[in-house]
N, C-alpha and C positions, 0 to 999 in steps of 0.2 A: 901608658898602658900596651896591650895587646889581647887581641880579642882572639875567643878559642871558642871550639862546638858546643864545649859544655865545661862547669867545675866541674872540680874532683869531689868526690865524695867527703872527704874530709876538711873542705873549703870552711876556712875562719868568716866570721860574718862581723860586722862592725855594729856594735850596742852604742847605746848611751844611755843613762837613767837618772833623771830628775825627783832630787828628793827633798824634805823642807822640813823643818822643827820649827814652830815660832811658838814659842824660845824652844832653844835647845831641851829636852827630857835630862830633868837632874838626877842624878844616879846612876848613869849609863853614860860610854859615851857616842859623838854624833856617827851614825851609821851612813859611809858614802857607799857603798856596794857590798852586794852579798850574793857572789856568783856562784853558781854549780855547773860543773863543765870543764873543759879544755880549752884553751886561750892564753891570751895576755893580755896585760893591762897597760893601757897606754896615755889615760892623761886622767886629770880632775880639775875643776872649777869648782871653787867653793866663794862663797858672797856669806859676810855677816853686816848685821845690823846692829849695834851698839845697844843695849839698854840699860847699860849704866857708863861712867865713863872710864876712863883707863885704858888699861891693853887688853886686848881679849886672847892675844896669841901666844899664849905659852903651853897650850897644847900640843901632846906628840902624836906621832901618826901610828899608825900599826898595820899591818899587814898580814896576814894569818894566809900560809900558804897550803891547801891540803888538807884540811882539817888540823892544822897544827894546835894544841894547846896554849902552847907558848909561840908569839909571831919569830920569825927568822928576818922579820924586817921590822925595826921601833927607830921611829924620828927622836930627836933632841928639842922638837920645838916648831911649833907653827911655819913659822918665817922661814926657819930652814927646809923645812921640808919645800916650800916654794923658793927655795936655794935665793933668800936675802939674810938679814942680820941687825937685831936689835929695831925690828919693826920690818913697816913696806914701807919703799919709794915708789913712786908712779914710774913705770919702765914697760916695754912690750918687745920681750925678746923671742928668738925662734922656740926657745924650749919653757921660758918660764917666763913673768910677769905680772904687775900688779897694777892693771888696768887704773882700776880705782882705790885712792884711799884718802879719805877727809877727812883723818882723824885721830883721837883721842877721846871725844865728847862724846855724851850720849846722845844717841840718834846719827851718830856718823855711821857711812857706811865703805866696805872695802869688799873688794870683787878681786882674788888672784886666781892665775891657773899655774898648771905644771904638766909638761907633756911627756912621756917614758916613752919617747921615738927610738933614744937612743939608747934606752935603760928598759924596755920594757918588765914588768913582773910576768912571769912563766907559772900558769898552775896546769894543771893536771886532771884535779880532782872538783877543785872548789878554791877559790878567793873571798876573801872577807877583810876588806876595807874599813878603818875607824880613825877617826879623831878625836882629841879632847877637845873641850871648852872650858878653859882654865885660865887663870888669868886673877890679877889684883882683885879684891873683894872688897866694894861700898857699902858702909852704914847709908840710909837715907837721907845724911846733911854730908856725904861727901867724903869722910873719914875713912882712911884705910885702915879695914879690917881682919886682913890679909892679905900678904904677897903673890900665895898661889890656891886657888881655892877654885872651885866648882862656879861660872858664871850663866847666867838664863838669859845669853844673847839670841839674837835671830840667825839661824843658820839653816842658808838653803847651797845646792851642788847639783853639778852633774857630774857621774864615772862615764869614762869611756875608755872599752877593750872591744879587743876579737874572740869571738870563741866558737866552736865547731856545735853546730843545731844539735839538739834544741836545746831552750834556755829556758830557765825557770819563768812563769809568767811575774811581771812586774804588777805594782800595787798600782790602780788607779793615779793618771796625775790629777793633782787638783786643780781644779775651772781657773779660768783667769782671776778673780776677783779674790778667789781662797788662797793666791799667790802672792798678795799684799797682806801687810800687816798692818794694813788700816783698813775704815770702813770707809771705801770711796763716795758712799751717796751722802757724807756728810761733808765734803769739800765744798765750799761756800765759795763760787766764782765771784771774783774782786769788781769782775766791772757790774756787776747787779747791786753793788752798794753805792755807785757813784749819785745817785741822787739824795744820797742821806752823808756823803762825805763833803771836808770842807778843805780849806788851806789857807792858810797865811798867804801866798801867794802864788800866783801859776796858775793856769786853767785844769781842769779834771776831766779829764774825757774819757770815754771809748776807743781804742783801738782793735779795729780787727787786723789778724792775721792768724799765725800759726800756734794759738793756745790752746787750751781747753776751752771749747765750746765757742772757739774760733775768734775768741777775743779777750784783752788785758786792761784792765785800769792803766790809765797813762798818764801822769801827773807831771808837768813841765816847768817846775820855777829856773828861773834864771839866775839863779844865785844860791851860795849855803847860808844856812843858818832858816831857812825856810820851814815849815808845819804842815803835814798832814791829817788828818784826823779822819779815824772812819768808826763806825760807832757797830759794836756785834753783842750778842746776847748768846746768856749760857743758861739751861735749865731751871738748875739749880744748886745750892752750893755743894762747895766739892774743889779738889784740886785737878786744875785741867794745864793740858800740854798746846801749844799754838803749833803748828809745823805752815810755815810762812812759802808758799810757793812765788818765787820774784823771777823777775827777769834780766838779765845782762845786756848790757849793750855798748857802742863806742861813744855814747855822751853818754853814759850816765854818773850817779854820784855814789857816796858816802853813804849811809843812813844807819840810825841809832834806832830800833824800833824799842819802842814801848807800853806795858799797860796800865792805864788809869797812869800814867804821869811817871811809872817807875821802869826804869831800864830792864832792858832783857836781854842777856847777853854781852856779846860785842859789838861792835859797827861791821857792817857788811859792806865790800868794797862791792860795788854792781855793775862795774867795769867788766868789760870785755871788749875783742875786739870784733866780734861779729853776735849776732842775738843767740841767746840760748837758754834755758830755762834752769833752775834750779833750786831748791828749797832746804829751808832751817829750820830744825828742830828749837825753840824756845825753851829755857829755863821752866819747869814747872810753876804756877802760881795757884794760890788760893782765892776763890773767887765766888763773891754773894751771889744767888740767883737775879737777874736780871739783866738790865744794858751795861755796858763797860767801852773803853774806849780804846783803841789801837792806833797810836800815836809814831809817825815816821818822822823824823828829824833828819833832814840836811844837816851833815856836816862836813861837805867838803867834796870834793873828788879827785879820783885818781891821777895824775902827773899826766896822765897817754891819755885822759878822758876827754872830751870836745864839751863836755855839759854837767849840766847839773838833773838827770831825768831820771824818773824811776818807774817801772813798771812794774805792776803786780798782779798773776793770772789767778789766783785765788788763796785759800788757808783750812787749815780742817783744824776745829776744837775736839781734842777728848779728853774725856774725864779718866781719870788716873785710878 
């Protein structure tokens, strides 16, 4: 870098704009940026939380330069724009990458980026960047209705560019809790459930550390085949989804989650070389008002794990 007495009057300044649509608005493309002025576009970060299973990224990207009626730049698919193909693979490159790709199930999250440093998109008067939110459409039973249609997944993004001032005023950034796709006040701290929890073997205790509210429920069975049971309640009859906020560590096991004795989703391997937190959205379930039981069954352990332990930071129950 070089220090100068003052900047030239035509100096372009760095800009970044956050947007979100929870869910993406049906009937129109998702807006990445709507810029007025002269400058060059240098990057996109796009995040998606799937509200239905399958693939969310069949949408093309559109860049309208200087008021074009038809875009002079149009892509061939979301993963193509972010320099991948046939879905995303977790990677981190100098100009593109996918730092998070959890899969194709409902509730899975993706975070991808593309930097236009070697190929900036220049504009003299304006730039409007959009991306479609389309892919396979499923019915409530998971049957595919269409291989290509609009999807109501949760999208958020940050667009990056340089431009000569002035810039068009931004819409207010949503406050922190509004950037969540759930009601954080409904999270139940698992350690609060310890007095009512039971296990076929192994102590259940509160463990202090870097979890929400500074603690988690820590269960330490010494072998597979043991069961932890935690009661919970729902206020009314309805369809609910349960999000598990669990811990992974070097001595944790593999677990099957059940609600009222019925398995919910695939087993979860909670092994990781170091302590980290993850969340898992369990399949929807119909529940009557009143008390129910969340059961955690220890079905084994990863070959690399040194134990069968289990940690739970909390859970979130939401009516659908």
